[in-house]
C-alpha positions as a Markdown table, in Angstrom:
| # | Residue | x | y | z |
|---|---|---|---|---|
| 1 | Met | 0.0 | 0.0 | 0.0 |
| 2 | Met | 1.1 | 3.5 | -0.7 |
| 3 | Ala | 2.4 | 5.4 | 2.4 |
| 4 | Ser | 0.3 | 8.5 | 2.7 |
| 5 | Pro | -1.0 | 10.2 | 5.9 |
| 6 | Ala | -4.5 | 9.1 | 6.7 |
| 7 | Asn | -5.9 | 12.6 | 5.9 |
| 8 | Thr | -4.4 | 12.7 | 2.4 |
| 9 | Val | -4.4 | 10.5 | -0.7 |
| 10 | Gln | -2.4 | 10.5 | -3.9 |
| 11 | Val | -4.7 | 11.5 | -6.7 |
| 12 | Thr | -4.2 | 11.0 | -10.4 |
| 13 | Glu | -7.2 | 12.9 | -11.6 |
| 14 | Ile | -10.7 | 14.2 | -10.6 |
| 15 | Phe | -13.2 | 14.6 | -13.4 |
| 16 | His | -17.0 | 14.9 | -14.1 |
| 17 | Ser | -18.3 | 12.4 | -16.6 |
| 18 | Ile | -21.0 | 9.7 | -17.4 |
| 19 | Gln | -20.7 | 6.6 | -15.3 |
| 20 | Gly | -19.8 | 4.0 | -17.8 |
| 21 | Glu | -20.1 | 0.8 | -15.8 |
| 22 | Ser | -22.2 | -1.1 | -13.3 |
| 23 | Ser | -26.0 | -1.0 | -12.9 |
| 24 | His | -25.5 | 2.8 | -12.4 |
| 25 | Ala | -24.2 | 3.2 | -16.0 |
| 26 | Gly | -25.4 | 6.4 | -17.7 |
| 27 | Lys | -25.6 | 8.6 | -14.6 |
| 28 | Pro | -23.6 | 11.8 | -14.3 |
| 29 | Cys | -20.8 | 11.1 | -11.8 |
| 30 | Val | -17.6 | 12.7 | -10.3 |
| 31 | Phe | -14.7 | 10.3 | -10.5 |
| 32 | Val | -11.8 | 10.5 | -8.0 |
| 33 | Arg | -9.0 | 8.4 | -9.5 |
| 34 | Leu | -6.4 | 7.5 | -6.9 |
| 35 | Thr | -2.8 | 6.6 | -7.8 |
| 36 | Gly | -1.1 | 3.3 | -7.5 |
| 37 | Cys | -1.9 | -0.4 | -8.1 |
| 38 | Ser | 0.0 | -3.6 | -7.3 |
| 39 | Leu | -1.8 | -5.6 | -10.0 |
| 40 | Arg | -0.8 | -5.6 | -13.7 |
| 41 | Cys | -3.8 | -6.8 | -15.6 |
| 42 | Thr | -3.2 | -7.4 | -19.3 |
| 43 | Tyr | -6.1 | -5.2 | -20.4 |
| 44 | Cys | -5.5 | -2.4 | -18.0 |
| 45 | Asp | -6.7 | 1.0 | -19.5 |
| 46 | Thr | -5.4 | 3.2 | -16.7 |
| 47 | Val | -1.7 | 2.4 | -16.7 |
| 48 | Tyr | -1.1 | 6.1 | -16.3 |
| 49 | Ala | -2.5 | 5.8 | -12.7 |
| 50 | Phe | 0.3 | 3.4 | -11.6 |
| 51 | Gly | 2.4 | 6.3 | -10.4 |
| 52 | Gly | 2.7 | 10.1 | -10.2 |
| 53 | Gly | -0.3 | 12.1 | -9.3 |
| 54 | Arg | -0.5 | 14.7 | -6.6 |
| 55 | Glu | -1.0 | 14.5 | -2.9 |
| 56 | Met | -4.3 | 16.1 | -1.8 |
| 57 | Thr | -6.1 | 16.5 | 1.5 |
| 58 | Ile | -9.6 | 15.2 | 1.8 |
| 59 | Gly | -10.9 | 18.7 | 2.1 |
| 60 | Gln | -9.3 | 19.7 | -1.2 |
| 61 | Ile | -10.8 | 16.7 | -2.9 |
| 62 | Leu | -14.3 | 17.5 | -1.6 |
| 63 | Thr | -14.0 | 21.1 | -2.6 |
| 64 | Glu | -13.0 | 20.1 | -6.2 |
| 65 | Ala | -15.8 | 17.5 | -6.4 |
| 66 | Ser | -18.4 | 20.1 | -5.2 |
| 67 | Arg | -17.7 | 22.2 | -8.3 |
| 68 | His | -19.6 | 19.6 | -10.3 |
| 69 | Pro | -23.5 | 19.4 | -10.4 |
| 70 | Thr | -23.9 | 15.8 | -9.2 |
| 71 | Arg | -24.0 | 14.0 | -5.9 |
| 72 | Leu | -22.8 | 10.7 | -7.2 |
| 73 | Val | -19.0 | 10.1 | -6.7 |
| 74 | Glu | -16.9 | 7.1 | -7.6 |
| 75 | Ile | -13.6 | 6.4 | -6.0 |
| 76 | Thr | -11.5 | 4.4 | -8.4 |
| 77 | Gly | -7.9 | 3.9 | -9.5 |
| 78 | Gly | -5.4 | 2.4 | -9.9 |
| 79 | Glu | -6.5 | 0.5 | -6.8 |
| 80 | Pro | -8.1 | 2.9 | -4.2 |
| 81 | Met | -7.9 | 0.3 | -1.4 |
| 82 | Glu | -4.1 | 0.4 | -1.4 |
| 83 | Gln | -4.1 | 3.9 | 0.2 |
| 84 | Ala | -5.0 | 4.2 | 3.9 |
| 85 | Gly | -6.6 | 7.6 | 3.3 |
| 86 | Val | -9.4 | 6.0 | 1.2 |
| 87 | Tyr | -11.3 | 5.2 | 4.4 |
| 88 | Pro | -11.7 | 8.8 | 5.7 |
| 89 | Leu | -12.2 | 9.9 | 2.1 |
| 90 | Met | -15.2 | 7.6 | 1.8 |
| 91 | His | -16.6 | 8.6 | 5.2 |
| 92 | Ser | -16.2 | 12.3 | 4.3 |
| 93 | Phe | -18.1 | 12.0 | 1.0 |
| 94 | Leu | -20.9 | 10.1 | 2.8 |
| 95 | Glu | -21.1 | 12.8 | 5.5 |
| 96 | Ala | -21.3 | 15.4 | 2.8 |
| 97 | Gly | -24.4 | 13.7 | 1.4 |
| 98 | Tyr | -22.9 | 12.0 | -1.6 |
| 99 | Thr | -23.8 | 8.6 | -3.0 |
| 100 | Val | -20.4 | 6.9 | -3.0 |
| 101 | Met | -19.3 | 4.1 | -5.3 |
| 102 | Leu | -16.0 | 2.2 | -4.9 |
| 103 | Glu | -14.3 | 0.4 | -7.9 |
| 104 | Thr | -11.9 | -2.2 | -6.5 |
| 105 | Gly | -9.9 | -5.1 | -7.9 |
| 106 | Gly | -11.0 | -7.4 | -5.2 |
| 107 | His | -7.6 | -8.4 | -3.9 |
| 108 | Val | -7.8 | -6.1 | -0.8 |
| 109 | Ala | -10.1 | -7.0 | 2.1 |
| 110 | Leu | -13.2 | -4.8 | 2.2 |
| 111 | Ala | -14.6 | -5.5 | 5.6 |
| 112 | Leu | -13.9 | -1.9 | 6.9 |
| 113 | Val | -15.5 | -0.1 | 3.9 |
| 114 | Pro | -18.6 | 1.8 | 5.1 |
| 115 | Ser | -21.8 | -0.2 | 4.4 |
| 116 | Lys | -23.4 | 2.7 | 2.6 |
| 117 | Val | -20.7 | 2.6 | 0.0 |
| 118 | Ile | -21.6 | 0.8 | -3.3 |
| 119 | Lys | -18.7 | -1.6 | -3.9 |
| 120 | Ile | -18.1 | -2.7 | -7.5 |
| 121 | Ile | -15.8 | -5.7 | -6.9 |
| 122 | Asp | -13.7 | -7.0 | -9.8 |
| 123 | Val | -13.1 | -10.8 | -9.7 |
| 124 | Lys | -10.0 | -11.2 | -11.9 |
| 125 | Cys | -10.2 | -13.9 | -14.6 |
| 126 | Pro | -7.3 | -16.1 | -15.7 |
| 127 | Asp | -6.5 | -14.1 | -18.9 |
| 128 | Ser | -6.1 | -10.9 | -16.8 |
| 129 | Ser | -2.7 | -12.4 | -15.6 |
| 130 | Glu | -4.0 | -11.7 | -12.1 |
| 131 | Gly | -6.3 | -14.7 | -11.7 |
| 132 | Gly | -6.2 | -16.0 | -8.1 |
| 133 | Thr | -5.7 | -12.6 | -6.5 |
| 134 | Phe | -9.4 | -12.3 | -5.3 |
| 135 | Asp | -9.7 | -12.2 | -1.5 |
| 136 | Gly | -12.4 | -14.7 | -0.7 |
| 137 | Arg | -13.4 | -12.8 | 2.5 |
| 138 | Asn | -14.9 | -10.2 | 0.2 |
| 139 | Leu | -17.7 | -12.6 | -0.6 |
| 140 | Glu | -19.0 | -12.0 | 2.9 |
| 141 | Ser | -18.1 | -8.3 | 3.1 |
| 142 | Val | -21.0 | -7.1 | 0.9 |
| 143 | Thr | -24.5 | -5.7 | 1.2 |
| 144 | Ser | -27.2 | -6.1 | -1.3 |
| 145 | His | -26.3 | -3.0 | -3.3 |
| 146 | Asp | -22.8 | -4.2 | -4.0 |
| 147 | Glu | -21.9 | -5.7 | -7.4 |
| 148 | Phe | -19.4 | -8.3 | -8.7 |
| 149 | Lys | -17.7 | -7.7 | -12.0 |
| 150 | Phe | -15.9 | -10.1 | -14.3 |
| 151 | Val | -13.9 | -8.7 | -17.2 |
| 152 | Ile | -13.9 | -11.5 | -19.8 |
| 153 | Ser | -11.3 | -11.8 | -22.5 |
| 154 | Ser | -11.9 | -15.3 | -23.9 |
| 155 | Arg | -14.0 | -18.4 | -23.7 |
| 156 | Gln | -11.7 | -19.7 | -21.0 |
| 157 | Asp | -12.4 | -16.6 | -18.9 |
| 158 | Tyr | -16.1 | -17.1 | -19.5 |
| 159 | Glu | -16.2 | -20.7 | -18.4 |
| 160 | Trp | -14.1 | -19.8 | -15.3 |
| 161 | Ser | -16.5 | -16.9 | -14.5 |
| 162 | Cys | -19.5 | -19.2 | -14.9 |
| 163 | Glu | -18.0 | -21.7 | -12.4 |
| 164 | Phe | -17.2 | -18.9 | -9.9 |
| 165 | Tyr | -20.7 | -17.5 | -10.3 |
| 166 | Arg | -22.4 | -20.8 | -9.8 |
| 167 | Gln | -20.3 | -21.7 | -6.8 |
| 168 | His | -20.3 | -18.4 | -4.9 |
| 169 | Leu | -22.9 | -15.9 | -6.2 |
| 170 | Thr | -26.1 | -17.6 | -7.3 |
| 171 | His | -27.5 | -17.5 | -3.8 |
| 172 | Lys | -26.6 | -13.8 | -3.3 |
| 173 | Pro | -28.8 | -10.8 | -4.1 |
| 174 | Asn | -25.9 | -8.9 | -5.7 |
| 175 | Thr | -25.8 | -7.8 | -9.3 |
| 176 | Val | -23.3 | -9.8 | -11.3 |
| 177 | Leu | -21.7 | -8.1 | -14.3 |
| 178 | Phe | -20.1 | -9.9 | -17.2 |
| 179 | Ser | -18.0 | -7.4 | -19.2 |
| 180 | Pro | -16.2 | -8.1 | -22.5 |
| 181 | Ala | -12.6 | -6.9 | -22.4 |
| 182 | His | -12.7 | -3.9 | -24.8 |
| 183 | Asp | -11.3 | -4.8 | -28.2 |
| 184 | Leu | -10.5 | -8.4 | -27.0 |
| 185 | Leu | -13.9 | -10.1 | -27.0 |
| 186 | Pro | -16.8 | -9.0 | -29.1 |
| 187 | Ala | -19.8 | -8.1 | -26.9 |
| 188 | Gln | -22.1 | -10.0 | -29.3 |
| 189 | Glu | -20.2 | -13.2 | -28.7 |
| 190 | Leu | -20.3 | -12.9 | -24.9 |
| 191 | Ser | -24.0 | -12.0 | -25.0 |
| 192 | Gln | -24.7 | -15.1 | -27.1 |
| 193 | Trp | -22.9 | -17.3 | -24.6 |
| 194 | Val | -24.9 | -15.8 | -21.7 |
| 195 | Leu | -28.2 | -16.3 | -23.6 |
| 196 | Ser | -27.3 | -19.8 | -24.5 |
| 197 | Asp | -26.5 | -20.8 | -20.9 |
| 198 | Gly | -29.5 | -18.9 | -19.4 |
| 199 | Leu | -27.3 | -17.0 | -16.9 |
| 200 | Asp | -28.9 | -14.5 | -14.6 |
| 201 | Val | -26.1 | -12.0 | -15.1 |
| 202 | Arg | -25.9 | -8.5 | -16.6 |
| 203 | Ile | -23.9 | -7.8 | -19.7 |
| 204 | Gln | -21.9 | -4.6 | -19.1 |
| 205 | Leu | -20.3 | -2.5 | -21.8 |
| 206 | Gln | -18.0 | 0.4 | -20.9 |
| 207 | Ile | -20.3 | 3.0 | -22.4 |
| 208 | His | -17.9 | 5.9 | -21.8 |
| 209 | Lys | -15.6 | 4.3 | -24.4 |
| 210 | Tyr | -18.4 | 4.2 | -26.9 |
| 211 | Ile | -19.3 | 7.9 | -26.1 |
| 212 | Trp | -15.8 | 9.4 | -26.2 |
| 213 | Gly | -13.5 | 6.7 | -27.4 |
| 214 | Ala | -11.3 | 4.1 | -25.7 |
| 215 | Gly | -8.1 | 6.1 | -25.4 |
| 216 | Leu | -9.3 | 9.4 | -23.9 |
| 217 | Arg | -8.5 | 10.3 | -20.3 |
| 218 | Gly | -10.7 | 12.2 | -18.0 |
| 219 | Val | -14.0 | 10.8 | -19.3 |
């Protein structure tokens, strides 16, 4: 984890855009992208967040977020759970009246995340190169509004995700997202697999990439 005082975090960028993922896709949202991640997923689209950024106090972050006309905020990365300051940051946004989302890679324990935070938990598939990093304790550290996400690059990933889903998630009320890795697996192909197998999952497309393009930052 990055060594920052608990009242500060290292921030790559803060921007106002359309939420592109999860069951909240399409909503205006402020994104707070924290710096640093110990994982190296093959399809990562935020390599620029691995280092650099600027140290900001929680007060500075809230002030910048308040300039935008929305009360939905997502704390993302990188991997936000690798900074100690993420906990007071989440609490501060909740106290300020925001609906708070957390996008996390699933390899860090989430038991101390405030229950009101909407956790989008990524379960890494084999083709990510980070398969096996998921912390199984996170299966129990969820409330009904949290969601599990699988980024699927191949048929192998799909079969693996189906097995994980059937073993661990079919009895839970949480939304399960199957997302085709952008430019690696056609959405139509993944959709047909899901339809053929009758899975009760949600196909997720990264709609911000369809609106503004896959390579653009700050959207």
